[in-house]
N, C-alpha and C positions, 0 to 999 in steps of 0.2 A: 881060200878065204871062206870063213863061215858067216852066214847071215843068221843072226839071232832074232827069231820071231817070238815075242813074248807069248806065253800061254800060262794058264792058271785056272783057278776055280771059277765058278759062276760069278758074274758081275754082281750078283746079289749077296755073295758071301764075303764078308769082311769083318770079322769079329776081332776083339782085342787079342784073342789067342792067335789068330792069323798074323797079326802085326808082330807079336812076340816071337812067333816061329820064324818069320822073315828076318827080323833083326838078328836072331841067332845064326841064320844062314849067311847073312851079310858079314857078320863077324868071322865066321869060318872061311868064307870066300876071300875076304880081304887079307886075312892072315896067311892063307895058302897061295893066293895068286895075285893079290893086289887090286882086285876089282870084283864086283858082284852085280848081277842083274836080277831083280825080283819084280813080281807082278802083283797088282792089287794090294799094295801095302796101305793104301789110303782108301776110305770108303768111296764108292763110285759117285755118290751124290756130291761129295766134297770135290772130287776131281772135276765134275761138270761145273760146279760153282766157280772153281778156280779158272777154268777155261773161259767162262762167261766174263769173269772179272778182267782177265787179260784182254779180251776183245773190247770190252767197254773202255778200258784205259787207252787202247789203241785208237778207238773211234773218237775219243776225247782229245787226241793228240798228245797224250802223256808219255808214250813210249818214244824214245829218241834213238837215232842211229848210234850204235855202240862204238866206243873208242878202243884203242889198244894201249895197254899199260895200266898202271895204278890210277885210280879214279881222278886224283888231283892233277895228274900229268897225262891223262889219256889223250890220244890223238886219233881222230877218225881216219881209218884207212879202208876204203871200200874195196880195195884190191885184196885185203886179207879177210875181212868179215863183213857181213851185210845184215846182221840182226838188229832189231830195235828193242830197247830194254827200258825197264823202270825198276828201281830198287824197292824192296819191301821194307816197311817199318811196322813195328807193332802198333796195333790200334787202327790201322787203315781199313780193315774189314774183318768180319768174323771168319770168313773162309781163310784169309791169309793168316790170321792168328792161329787157327787150327793147324794149318800147315807148319807154321813156325814151331808150334808145340810138339808136333810129331818129329820134327828134325831135332829138337832139343832132347827128346826121348832117345833118338838114335845117337846123338852126341854122348849122352850119359852112358849108354850101353857100350859104345866103342871105347870110351875111357876106362870103364870098369874092366873090360875084357882085354884090351890091347895096350893100355897105359899110354895113350897118345897125347895126353895133356891138352885136349881140345877145350877151349874156353868159350867160344861163341860161334855164331852162324850168321853169314851174310848171304842174301839171295836176291835175285831179280827175275821178273818176268822176261822172257825172250820170245820175240816173234820174228820168224824168218819169212819174208815174202817169197812167193814162188821164184825159184832161180837163185835165191841167196844161199850163201855158204860161209864156212869159216875154215880157213886153211889149217894145216897141221900145226899144232902148238902144244905147249905145256901150260898148265894153269898156275904154276908157281912163278912169281916174278923173280928176276935175278937179284933185286935189292930188297926183297921182302919175303921172308920164308914162313909167314903165318899160315897161309893156305896149306892145310895138310890133307884133307879129304874132300874131293869134289862130289857133288850130288846133283843129279839131273832127274827131274820128275816130269813125265810127259803128259800132255793134255789133249791129244789128238784122237778123236773117236774114229773107228773103222779105217785105220791107216792100212794101206796096201803096199806090198813090197815094190810094185812097179811105179809107185809114186815117188820113190827115192827118199831123200831126207835122212838117211841113216847117220848115226854117229859112228865113225870108224875108229876103233881102237887099234893102235900099233903096239903089239905086245913085244916083250923082250926077246922072245924066240924068233922074231921076224914075221910071225903070222899076223893076220888081220881079222878082226871081228867086227861085223857091222850090226849095230843095234837099231832096230826100227823104232820110231818115236810113238809107239802105241800108247793111248791113254791108260793111265794107271801103272805104267812101268817105271821103276826106280832104278837108276844106274848109279853105283857108288864106286869110286876108284881113288887111289892114292895120287894126289895132285902132282907130286914131283916126279913120279915114275911112269906116267902113262901119257905118251904123246897121242893126240887124237885130232880128228877133224869132223866137220859137219858137211855132208854132201848136199848138193842142191836138190830141191824137191819141186814137184809140179803143182803143189798146193801149199797153202799157208801152213806153217809149222809152229806150234806153241809149246813152250816148256817153262818150268821153273828151274833155274840153274843157281846153284849155291855152293858155298864152301864152309866146311867146318874148320875153324881156325884155332891155332894154338898161340901162346904168347910169343911174340916175335923176338928173335935173338940176333937177327941180321938186318934190321930195318934201318935204312939210311935216310 
């Protein structure tokens, strides 16, 4: 098993050219292996703002225990997952709007290069209390095939490997890759092809989790 500890340029370095270069690498990785891990795709100041936004919403009681299944039919199952979430909508905050704009840029680039037919993006804040986890699963629902590409953006400063909390990818060749939830790291993978799980951590774990979606052809 390989543990992927994000590394990259200085936290002060994040120009539009950096973002463009990372989008190109995401496209290459997704085409070749179905997933990609990039660092510092979003300005560090914005990453901090998003982390603060997540904590403020949690303190206000706006994050609720996540359910399993499509939102209208979701059932809370604490034996399967223990994260607390709140969905993003445009206009909620400047920081969230900037994040949504960046994901729209990624959506357009993936469409142009890989012809995925991605039409929109849905996302939520996710807060895992210490000890919480999410057992192995796929992101695409059996009765709804719109989720095509999963995106996870991490908001945790100074994360250490011994604190746990990795997202574990189960790859097609049987190998495992553990991705630590370090602030500024962006994980992108094909929703239907990548079983994964979130391991428990010894500290609070924050992220923005979302899905680039295509027009549904199997929605019941």
